[in-house]
N, C-alpha and C positions, 0 to 999 in steps of 0.2 A: 306571541303573548299567551300565556295561560291558561289552564280551565277556567280555577278560580278568575279570576285577571277579568276574562272574557263573561264570567256568570255575574260578574258582580256590576259591569255593564249594561250587559242587557235587564237587573231589572231597575239598575237607572237614567232613564233615558233623557232624563236632565243634565246629567254629569256627559251623558254620550257627546250632548247637540255642544256641553261646553267645552269639551274635546276637537270637535269636529269647526268650531267656530274660533276657538282659541287661535289660532293662528291669522287667516282674513282680517280676527280685532286686532292683532300685537302688530301688522302694519300697519292697520288705520291709524293707530295711534303715533307708531310713529313718521310714517307719511302722511298723516295730513292732524291731526292735532298735536304733531312737534313742528312742523311748518308753520302752525297760526301761533304757535307760542313766543321761535322765532321773531313771524312777524311783529309782534307787541312791542315785543326785546328790542328788537331795532329802532319799534317808530320812538324809544328816547332816546336813542342817543342822537349823533351830528356828526356833520363832518368838518372837516380843515378846512375853511376856505379859500388857506395859502397852498395844501399838498393836497390837499382831495381826496388823504385823510377817515377816516372813519372815528370818530369821538368815542369812545366807548363810557362817556361820566351820562350818567344821568339829568334827561332836561323837558324842560314841556315846549324848547322854542318851536320845533316842529308844528304840536296844534293850536301855537302862536299863530305862525304865519298860516295853519291852513283856518283857521277862524278869523282873523283878522284880517286877513286879503279881500276887497273884495272878490281878485276873478276866482278865486279856488269856489269861494262861495255861490257863483255866479254858472260855472261848470256843475260842479254838485246838484246846484237845480235843472238845471239843462238833462243832468242823465238821468236826474231822479224823473222828470217827465218824461223824454222819453223814452224810459223805461216803464212809465203807465200809459203812457201812450201806445207802447207798441203792444202792453196785456189786452187792450181795451177794444184795437184792433182785431187778435188775431180773436180773441172771447169773442166776438159781433161777425164774425168770417164763418166764425170753426163751430161757433153752436146747429148752425141750419143743413152745414155739411154732418156734422156726425148725427144729427137727427134722421135726415135721407139715411144712409148708412144702415143704424141700427132699427131703422121704422119702420122704413119702407122699400129695404132692397134682400130680397133671399139671402139666406146664407151662404151659398157658393159666392154671388155675387159684395158678401160686407167679407167673404174673405179676401177676392178681389181688389176692390177697394182700401184695407185697411194695406198691401202690399201698396197701393195704388201711391196712398200717405207717405210711407215710407220709403218710397225710391227717391225722395229724392233726400236722403239725410243719407243716403251711400256714395252722392259728389261729391265735390272736394266743396265746401267751404269756401276759398277766393273764386273758383270757377263762379258760382251760382253769387258772387258777392261783385265780381265785375260785372256779371252779366248783367246786370242791376245798371253798374258804373253807365256801359254800351245800351240801354234798352231808357237808360234814363240822359242820354249825352243831345246834343239839340239836332242830330238830324237820325237818331235811333225810335227806339218803337212807339214810342212812350208822344215824343210829338207830331211820331204818322195818323198818331190813332186820335191824341186829342186836342191837335194842334198848337200844341205849348208844352214845357219838358217842368217842374219844380226847380230845374237845379241841383244846381250839391247843394247843401249842408241840408239843416236838420228834420226836412219834410223826406227827403232822398236817403234818410238812415232811417227813421220811420219805417218805410216805407219796405226798405232793405230785410231790414231786421223782422219786422211782423212775417214776411216770406219764410225766409229762413226757420222764425220761433215755430213756424204755424201748423207743422206735425206735433209739437209737442204740445198743443194745449190738444187741437184735437183728438187723439186718443186717449188720454184722459174721460171726454166729455161721452165721444162711442160709449169708452165699458162701462160710465149711469150713469146711462140712457137704456144703454144694450140691456142692468141690470131691475130699470124700470120695469115694473110689474103690468102688463097689457089691463085686468082686471078695476086699476084704479084710475086710467083714463077712460074706460067703460062704465064706473061709476058715476064718474065723474057727468057723464054725456048721459047718464037716464036720470041725473039731478038738472039735469037742462042746460048746466052749463056749458057756454057761448067755444069756438078753441079758443077766442084770445081766454078768457079767465079760464079755464081748464092751462094751458101754459102757464100764466099767470102766477095761477092757486094749488096747481100741481105738482108739473112736470120741471118750470123751475126753482121751486126751494127744493123738493127733490134733487137734481141735478148743482147743486149748489158746487155742493163741496168736492162735483168734479170741478167743475168749474174752475174752480178757488186750485185744483190741487196742479189744472197745465198751468195759470196763472203762477205755481211755484217757483216752472220750469221759464215761462217766459221773459219773467221779470226780473232774473236774476239770469238768464243770460245776457240779456239787456242788460243789466246794470254794471257790468263786466265789461261788459264788448269796448274793442278799442280798434279793432281791425276793419271793422262795416267803416265807420267813420272815416278812413284815412284813405280809404278808396273814393267813394263816395259823399263824405263828412265837409266839401271844404272849406271852409278855417274853423271850423265848430269842431270843438272837441270835448271827449267827456273826462271823468275823471279814468279809464283806464290810462286813453294815451296821458296823464301827466305822468298817471308810472311810471308805463313804458320812457317814454324820456329823461325822467328822472335817475331812471334804469339804467340809464341809456346815455345820449347826450349829455345832460346833467350832469352824469357819478354822483347821486346821491341819492343813494342807496339807505339812508333814513326818515330821509325824507317822502321817497314812495314809499318806505311800510304804511309814513303814521298816514296820506292821501289811503291807500290799503286797505287800512283799517277804516274806510267809513259806507264801501261794499258791504265788507263783509257785518255790521255793527246796526247797517237796515235790515240787509236778510235775514239778521239774527231776530229780530223785532220783526218784523212777516214772519216769516216762521213760530211765535209767540202766537203770533195773533190767529192764525190762520190755523193751529193747531186747535183751536176749541173752536172751530166748523169741523172736526172730522178728518180735514181736505188733507191731514197726511196717508190716513186709510186707501185710499185711492191712486196712489203712488205704488 
């Protein structure tokens, strides 16, 4: 690089940043946005029922099937319900854990606990999912501890997904609580606020964006999951299973693309809503 060009870049930090980010942004545009565009286009194609070949003529038949067939509405509502339940369970479990880490532990203990929270992420997804299958079996740990098991189905799916995605909820909430000034809590106590009132009026509103930030992970990951429900879901199906089955056994790629658009649209709507809470700044 010549001295003049180097001097020009030094005087223009925004241009320098743009050049540094150009390659990653180009890759993002090709690999991610390009894939979404291909998914959108494929959703309007059809499959010849006789030859199994994809017909690249535009049609709304796949959307008609998706919206008129009751089974797909049921699967969509089930998937949405599971994603919401997993998010609520993780928020309820994660908040007290994150609060204890941020407000009652020493800096050294906080570092150790953060490592402990992240440790399950280093283990294989399949190992953790099959471990829950063993625990929820008739002779598993759950039956030994509680006397009965929920069996394989929606409840088992919610429990397993809640465990899998819990670290993604704990860490954003912990980060939000760690930034909470002690002076605000002291001021609430000086004004006579009881612990519950302090939590409801001070802590929860200030950490709500962090909770929403964690929910983006738990909600989106649950919405697109198809492996866990295969392992512990019994006869239950989620949208991911419909996509997987239509890509594989049914050999109907256009309809799989149509079904895959459902969680994409749901997440776009969800992100548009949570953007107003400032949650994206906590990611």
